[in-house]
LUMLUM-882887 format. One record per residue: residue in one letter; x, y, z of N, C-alpha, C, O in turn. Coordinates in pm, whole numbers, plus 32768, in hexadecimal, padded with zeros to 4 digits. Atoms other than C-alpha are relative to their C-alpha. Example, Ala and Ser with C-alpha at 12.3 -4.5 7.8 and 13.67 -1.06 7.14 Angstrom:
<recs>
a80597F89800084CE7E3E830C805A8078800080C280768042/s7FAE7F897FFA85577F9682CA7FB3806D80497FE680DC805A/
</recs>
This chain:
<recs>
m80547F8980008000800080008058807C800080C880788032/s7FAE7F88800B807881607FBD7FB4807D802A7FDB80EC8006/e804B7F8B7FD67F748241805C8055805A805A80A2802B80AD/k7FB57F9C7FB38003838080F07FA68037806E7F3680638054/i804E7FD37F8D7F8C83E1824B80498074804580BE80698068/l7FCC7F8C7FB87FC1853782EB7FD77FF580937F607FEE80B2/v801880037F707FE1852884668017808C8037808580C2802E/v7FF87F797FC87F978676850E7FF57FF580977F8A7FDC80CD/e7FF7801A7F708004866286788077804E803880E080547FF8/d7F937FAF7FC780D7873D876080547FB5806680B57FED8099/e7FB0804E7FA2815986278843805E7FA47FB280307F477F6F/p7FA08052804C829B859087B27FF17F6A801D80027F187FC3/r800F808E7FDE825F8449886D7F8E7FC07FB37F9B7F517F81/v8073803580498108841A87CE801F7FF77F6B7FFC7F957F28/i7FDA8002808E818E8478867780577F867FE280427F407F7F/r7FA4806F801682A38376869B7FB77F7A80047FCD7F247FAE/l8048807F7FF381BB825E870E7FA17FE97F8B7F9D7F7C7F53/v805E800D806F80B182A18607804A7FE67F7D80217F937F2C/s7FB38012807B81B682BD84F580387F737FF680357F367F8B/e7FC98088800082588173855A7F967F997FDD7FB07F3C7F90/v806D805E801C810A80BE85537FD880057F6D7FC77F9D7F2E/l802C7FF1808B80A8814A8400806D7FD67F9E80517F947F3A/n7F90802780578200811F836380117F697FFA80347F317F92/a7FEA80907FF7820D7FB683D67FA87FB07FA17FCB7F417F78/v805A8047805C80E77F5782F78000803E7F747FAD801B7F20/g7FED7FD180888157802281CB7FC880887FDD7FD480B27F6A/y80327F7A801D80B1817681E9807380647FFD80D480568047/q7FA47F8F7FFD817582AF81937FCD806480687F558081806D/v802A7FA57F96817183A182B8804980867FF180C3808B7FE3/i7FCA7F797FF881A2851982B37FC38041807C7F57801880A7/t802D7FCB7F80817B85F183E87FFE80998002804680DB7FB7/a80037F717FE28123874E84617FE0800D80947F967FBC80CB/m80107FF17F6F812B87D085C67FA3807380267F8D808B809C/s80607F957FE4803888F385A57FA380137F897FB47FD57F20/g806D7FF7805F7F0B896684E2802280367F7780037FF67F12/q7FE87FC280827F838A4F83D0805A7FAB7FA6803B7F9C7F30/p7FB1805A8055809B896983557FB17F877FD07FC57F577F60/a8052807380287FA0884C83517FA680237F897F9B7FD57F2B/i80577FD4806E7EB1890F82728051800B7F7F80247FE07F15/e7FAB7FF080767FCE89638186802D7F797FC980367F687F50/m7FD58084802D804187F9817A7F917FB47FBA7FAA7F697F5C/v8071803F80467EE58780811C7FF880347F717FE37FE77F14/a80087FC480867EE788727FF780747FD37FA880617FB87F31/l7F8A801D8050804A88207F8780187F6A7FED803C7F3F7F80/e7FDF808E8003807086AE7FDB7F8B7FA77FD67F9F7F357FAC/q8079804B80237F06863E7F9C80017F73803D80017F107FF4/p800080847FBE7F088525809F7F7B7FB77FE87F177FF37FC3/d80798052800F7E0E840880907FAB8002807D7F347FE08078/l80497FFC7F817DAB843681FD804C805A805F80C680668057/v7FC47FA97F9A7DE98528831D7FD87FCE808A7F617FBA80A5/l801780197F727E0D84C7848C801980848047808A80B4804B/l7FFB7F767FD17DC28610853B7FDF800A80947F6E7FF080BE/d80167FEC7F717DEE865686AD7FAB807E80157FBD80E17FCD/i80547F8C7FE47CEA8745873E804E806E8048804180E48027/l7FB97F9C7FAE7DCF87F0883B8088801C7FC380E87FD27FDA/l7F847FD880427EDA889F876E8031808580397FE080D2806D/p7FCB7F807FCD7FC189C087D27FDD80757FA67FAE80647F36/y80157F8380477FA08B2787647F6B801C7FEE7F1C7FF78044/d80867FC780077E5E8BBB86DF7F9B7FA97FB57F277FCF7FAA/l805D8055804A7DC58A9B86167FF37F79804680557F2F8051/d801380867FCB7D2C896D86C07FD67FA27F8F7FC57FCD7F1D/g8020806280667CD3882D86097F7C801A7FB97F7080007F42/y80817FE3803F7B6B889785CC801080697F927FDA80597F24/e7FEE7F9680627BD889D4851980557FD07F8B803A7FF47F18/v7FB08039806D7CE2891B84537FA97FAB7FA47FB37FB37F2A/c805B8053804E7BDA882183E67FA580567FA97F91803A7F33/r805A7FA8804B7AED8939837F8048803E7F88801080447F1B/r7FB77FBF806D7BF989E782AF80287F9C7F9380277FBE7F1D/i7FE1806780657C6388A282067F867FE47FAA7F917FD07F31/r807B801F804B7AF9886581A57FDC806E7F9C7F8680587F47/e801A7F9680607AF789B080EA803A7FDF7F76800F80187F12/f7FC2801E80817BD289147FDB80197F6C7FE880457F467F7C/s7FDE808E80107BF3879C80177F997FA880467F617FCC80AD/q805680647FC37B1F8669805F80507F8A8036801A7F1E8048/v7FAD806A7FC77C44859F80E67FC07FCE80827F94801F80D4/p803B80327F837BC284B881F980538029807980CE80288075/i7FBF7FD07F867C12853583587FD07FAF80787F587FA58092/i801C80417F7F7C25846B84998037805A806C80AE807A806E/m7FD57FA67F957C31854985CA802F7FAF80787FEE7F4E80A1/l7FC8803F7F8A7D0C84E186F07FDF805780787FF880D08077/t802F7FAE7F927C82854D883E80027FB580847FF27F3B8088/a800F80397F7A7C8B851489B27F70800F80307F4B7FDB8099/k808C7FEB7FDE7B1E857F89B57FAA7F987FBB7FBE7F7A7F45/a80588065803B7A10847B897E7F6D8026800C7F167FD37FF3/q808A7FD77FEF78D7854689C07FBD80177F787FFF803F7F17/e80497FF5807F77CA854F88B48005808E7FC7800D809F7F4D/i7FFE7F76803377CD86CC889E8083801C7FB6808480687F55/d7F7F7FEE8044793E86BE883D80007FB77F7B80357FEA7F18/m800C804A807D78F785B387387FAF804E7F9A7FD580597F26/l80577FB6805B77DF868186A38043807D7FCB802F80A17F57/q7FB77F8B802F78BB87B5869280627FD97F928071801F7F2E/g7FA48030806779BC86ED85D07FB87FD97F817FE67FF97F13/f804E8025807778B5865C84E67FD2807C7FB67FD2807F7F3B/n802E7F85803E783087BA84AA806E80437FB0805280847F4B/m7F8F7FC68048798B882A843D802D7FAA7F8A807B7FD77F37/g7FE08054807279A68704834F80537F85801F80837F447FC2/a7FB480777FDE7A5685EF84107FB77F827FD57F3C7F7F7FD1/d8039807F80297A1F848B839A7FF97F9B80717FA77F3F806E/d7FFC80637F947A7183D384DB8049803C8077808680A7806D/y7FBF7FD97F847AF283F0863F80507F8B803680287F188028/l7FB280657FBA7C01833486F98028803D8085806C80A4808A/t7FEC7FC87F7A7C128369887180837FCD803D809E7F55803E/k7F8480237FBC7D61837089237FE27FCD808D7F837FFB80CC/p7F96804A80477DFC8293899B7FC27F937FA97F5B7F5B7FCC/f8031806980587DCC819F887B80707F9D7FE380E67FBF7FEC/s7F9E8068801E7E78805B881E802780067F6D7FE280457F1C/a7FD68009808C7F37801786DC7F967FB97FAE7F7C7FDF7F3B/k8068804B80467E287F1E867D7F8880597FE17F5180557F73/e80737FA780147D14802086AC8020806B7F9A7FCD808B7F45/l7FD77F9B80617DD4812985EC7FFB7FCA7F727FC280097F1A/l7FFE803980867E0C804584C17F747FDB7FD07F547FEA7F5A/a8088802480277CA47FCB84C67FB4807A7FD07F6D80737F6B/r80477F8580267C1E813084B6803680387F7C7FEA80617F25/v7FC47FCD807B7D15819D83AB7FD27FAE7F877FAA7FE57F21/r80268056806F7CC8807182CF7F6B800E7FDF7F45800E7F6A/a80907FF380177B51809882FE7FDF80817FB67F8E80807F59/v801C7F8080417B518208829C803380007F717FED802E7F17/l7FCB800680887C3181D0816E7FAB7FA57FA77F967FC27F32/r8054805C804D7B5880AC81017F7D80447FD97F4D80317F69/r807D7FBA80217A1E81848113801680627F8D7FC3806D7F33/v7FE47F9C80677ABF8290803D80167FBE7F787FEC7FF47F11/q7FDC8042807C7B3A81987F387F937FA57FCB7FA07F707F5D/r806A805C802879F880CC7F2A7FBB80307F827F9480A57F7C/p80437FD5807B796080D17DCB7F6C801C80157F2C7FDF806A/e808D7FDD7FF9780C816C7D997FAA7F937FC17FCB7F5F7F57/e80608059803E76E780837D5E7FAE804E7F997FA080C87FA2/l80567FC08062760980CA7C357F778013803D7F377FB28066/v80827FE27FC774D081767CB37FBA80647FA67FF6809B7F49/t804A7F9B804A73C082557C2C804280898012808380A28077/a7FBA7F7F7FFD743683B67BDF7FD880558078802E809380B7/t80307FAF7F90735D845F7CE67F947FB5804D7F537F5B8018/l806B80357FAD727584067E027FBE80768044800180C88082/t804B7F947FC1716484F17E7C7FA57FC7806B7F557F6E8052/c805480277F9070C584C67FD17FBF807F80357FFA80C68087/g80407F847FD66FCC85DE8004805480787FD7806A808F7F60/e7FAF7F89801C70A18719802280967FE27FFD80E8803C7FE9/l7F74802A800471E68653802E80217FC87F767FDB7F6F7F44/e7FD380318082729F861D7EE680937FD7800880E880258033/i7F7880347FFE73D685437EC7802A7FE67F707FED7F957F2A/n7FC88016808574A085587D86807F7FAD801280E67FE1803C/f7F8F805B7FE9758784297D8E8075801F7FA580E980157FCF/a7F957FE68060764B84877C5880578075802D80D18073801B/r7FB87F887FD876AB85DB7CE6802180048095805F806380C4/h7FEF7FFF7F6E76B485797E577FC38080803A7FFD80C08091/s80417F837FDB75C086997E847F807FE4804E7F317F8E8029/i8077800E7FAC74B786B97F937FBA808780067FF880ED8020/k804F7F867FF1739E87B87F917F887FE4805A7F4B7F798054/m807780067FAC729087F780917FB1807F7FEB7FE280ED8001/r80567F8F8022716E88D7802E8044805C7F9B803680D67FA2/g7FBF7FB6806B723C89407F018085803E802380C880767FCC/e7F827FC57FD3736789B17FD0806A7F948010804F7F288044/r7F91805F7FF774B989047FBA80257FE88092802F804680E1/v7FD780267F79751B884880F6808F7FCA7FF980AD7F717FAA/s7F74802A7FFF768C881F814480117F8C80637FF77F9B80DA/l7FE680757FAD76E386C481C780937FDB7FF980D57FF17F94/t7F7B80398005782E862E82287FFC7F7F7FAF7F907F4D7F90/r7FFA807C804E78A484FD81657FB67F8E80477F6A7F458009/t803D806E7FB67834840F82797F6A8015800F7F1D7FB58005/e80907FE47FFA76E384BB82A57FBD7FDB7F7C7F517F9F7F7A/y80388023808376A98497812F7FFB7F687FEF7F987F337FBE/d7FFE8091800E7711832981367F907FBF80517F527F5F8023/l806B80367FAC761C82E682537F7880197FC07F267FBD7FB7/l80807FE2804074FC839881A67FEF7FAE7F807F827F7D7F63/r8004804D807D755282EB805E7FDC7F6E801B7F8D7F327FD1/q801E808B7FE0754A819581027F6D7FEF80277F2E7F8D8000/l808F80047FE073F381DF81947FAC80107F837F447FCF7F74/a804B7FE8807B7381825E803F80017F867FA47F9F7F6C7F5E/l7FFA807A805273F681207F927FA07F9580337F7E7F377FEB/n805F805F7FC4730C8067807D7F828049802C7F4A802D8097/v80707FA97FDE71F2816680787F867FAF802D7F637F497FF1/n8077803E7FC670C18108814A80197F76803A7FBA7F2A8053/r7FDC807C7FBD717C7FE081DD80518021807D80A880778079/v7FB47FEC7F8671FD7FD2834180887FBB7FF0808F7F447FD3/m7F798039800173767FA18343802C7FE7808F8028804180E3/l7FD480247F7A73F87EEA8474807E804D802680D0806D7FD0/h7F8A7FB87FD274FC7F9C854880837FC37FCD80D5800B7F94/p7F808039802E76157EA284F98013800B7F6A808380207F3B/d7FF67FF9809175C67EA783858026808D7FD28076809D7F77/l7FDD7F76802175D4802383768092801E802480DB805B7FD6/l7F777FE67FD477168030843B80657FBD7FA380CA7FF97F80/k7FA48047805977BC7F2A835F8002803F7F76806C804C7F39/a80097FC98088773F7FC7821B804480887FF4808380A57F8F/v7FCC7F77800777AC812A826F808E8009803580E3804A7FF9/w7F7D7FF27FBE78D781018358805B7F877FEF80D57F967FEB/g7FAF8078800A79497F9883327FE57FA180747FA77FC780D7/t801D80677F9B79407E5783FD80388023808980067FF480EF/e7FC37FDB7F7E7A1E7EF1850A7F9F804E80577FB4805880D0/y805C7FA67FB978F87FD1856E7F787FC1801D7F1E8006804F/q80878038800077D77EDB856D7FBC800080897F427FF08092/d803C7FFC7F7A77A37EF086E77FF9808D803A7FCC809E80AC/d7FFA7F777FCC77CE806B87097F7C804A7FEB7F7580A97F9D/i80867FC88015765C80C087247FFA8092802D7FB780E37FED/d7FFF7F747FD3769B820087EA803D805B7F96801380CE7F86/y7FC07FB5806C777B827486CE7F9A801D7F917F91808D7F60/l80687FF180657660823985D57F958062802D7F6980B67FDF/r80687FA67FCB756382EB86B2802D80917FF87FDE80E97FD8/a7FCD7F7780067643841E86C37FF780367F727FD080A97F5E/y80077FD4808C7658842F85467F7080157FD37F5380767F8D/i808D7FF2802474E183FA851E7FC98081803B7F7F80CA7FF9/r80307F877FBE749C851086178030807D7FB67FE480DC7FA3/y7FCB7F8B8044757E860185617FC8800E7F737FAE807D7F45/l803C7FFD808574F685A2840B7F72803780077F4980847FB0/r80887FCA7FEE739885E9848A8001809780147FA880DC7FE3/r7FF87F707FEA7404874284FB800E804C7F7D7FE380BE7F71/k7FEC7FBE80817463879083957F897FEE7FA17F7580407F48/l806880218061733486F282E87F72801380327F1880337FE4/e808980017FCC720786F283CD7FD7808C802F802780D4806B/a80357F817FCE712C882284137FFB7FFE80988016806480D9/d800380137F707101879A8575804B7F7F801F800F7F13801C/p7FB1807B7FE9721D86A785C97FC97FA6806D7FE17F2E806C/s803780527F947167863587027F837FB37FD47F557F598019/n807680468038703F85C8862A801A7FE97F6B7FD980267F16/p7FD48010808B70E4854984EA7F957FC87FA57F447F747FCD/q805E802F8065701B851383AE80447FAB7F9680027F617F4D/y7FB780478069712A848082D180557F8C803880457F1A800D/i7FAA80687FC7722C83C183A07FBE7FCD807F7FC4800E80E8/l805280367F93715982E58481804B7F95804E809F7F4D8017/t7FC380647FA871C1820D85A77FA27F8B80157F2D7F9E8035/e804580787FD4715280A885D780457FD7808280B27F9E8080/q7FBF80087F7D71988096874B80457F7B801780087F11800E/g7FB480767FE172AA7FA387A080267FAC7F8980667F437F98/i7FE98052807872C17F288638805680487F9A80BE80147F70/g7FB57FBB80687338802F85417FBD80807FD47F7180BD8020/y80327F82803772DF815684637FCD7FEB7F727FF47F8D7F2D/m803B800880857218819583267FF0808C7FC67FCA80E9800D/l80227F878049720282A982217F737FEE7FCA7F5C7F997F74/a808D800D8025708B82DA81F77FDF80587F897FEE80D27F90/c80297FB9807A7013833C80997F7B7FC57FD47F7A7F647F88/p80838039801F6E9B82FF807A7FE47FF07F6B7F9B7F957F43/d801C800580906E9E83427F0280547F997FB5803E7F827F3E/q7FA9806280406FAA823B7EBD7FCF7F7380197FA27F528086/d8026808C7FF26F5B80CF7E7D806E7FB4804980E47FD3803A/c7FA280587FBA70007FCA7F5A7FE87F747FCE7F817F377FEC/d80108086803870387E837EA480017F95806B7FF37F1E804C/
</recs>
């Protein structure tokens, strides 16, 4: 494998350990110790993935670095954090992060997350209908474009993948493990809280009243469904 991974971290010990783990399995590793150099390296080096620490020195934290990278690049970003609270996860997702890895983490966990994110990015598109309309929600698969009530909705890559998976199974309940495996990979099939956090945030972007959703429905204890009354379910 020859994927290039940018590690953005201000602790030399962590940089060394992460680099050793990634180098050992064949990844190319480049590093930055603060925000602005990291942004410049994404533009110049075009890495295949970014491991981005939230707590960085100087005036740019990981959230702001992620936001600025998303202004010009869709490179997948895994945020490294000592924080595991949902509000911190949602802030990262809002800035465009694809995944989270909580410190301290093992070499096995690091490689599993890296491989899963890269696999999602490289996964070929299935052939589907050009567009799907569910009431006021319109999904254009060819353009990766989402509109609600005629207005463009900005989704992160993972949010789009989750909505797309629900749309491919419109009016069918998708089980929690099946959604997790389809969107994130087999490594995530038991991370139901992770899925719930993404569903909650997706609803905030799509539903008029997220507490009373009309499109992304919950089958309690089972899974989720994209409800489109006008669409046939074979």
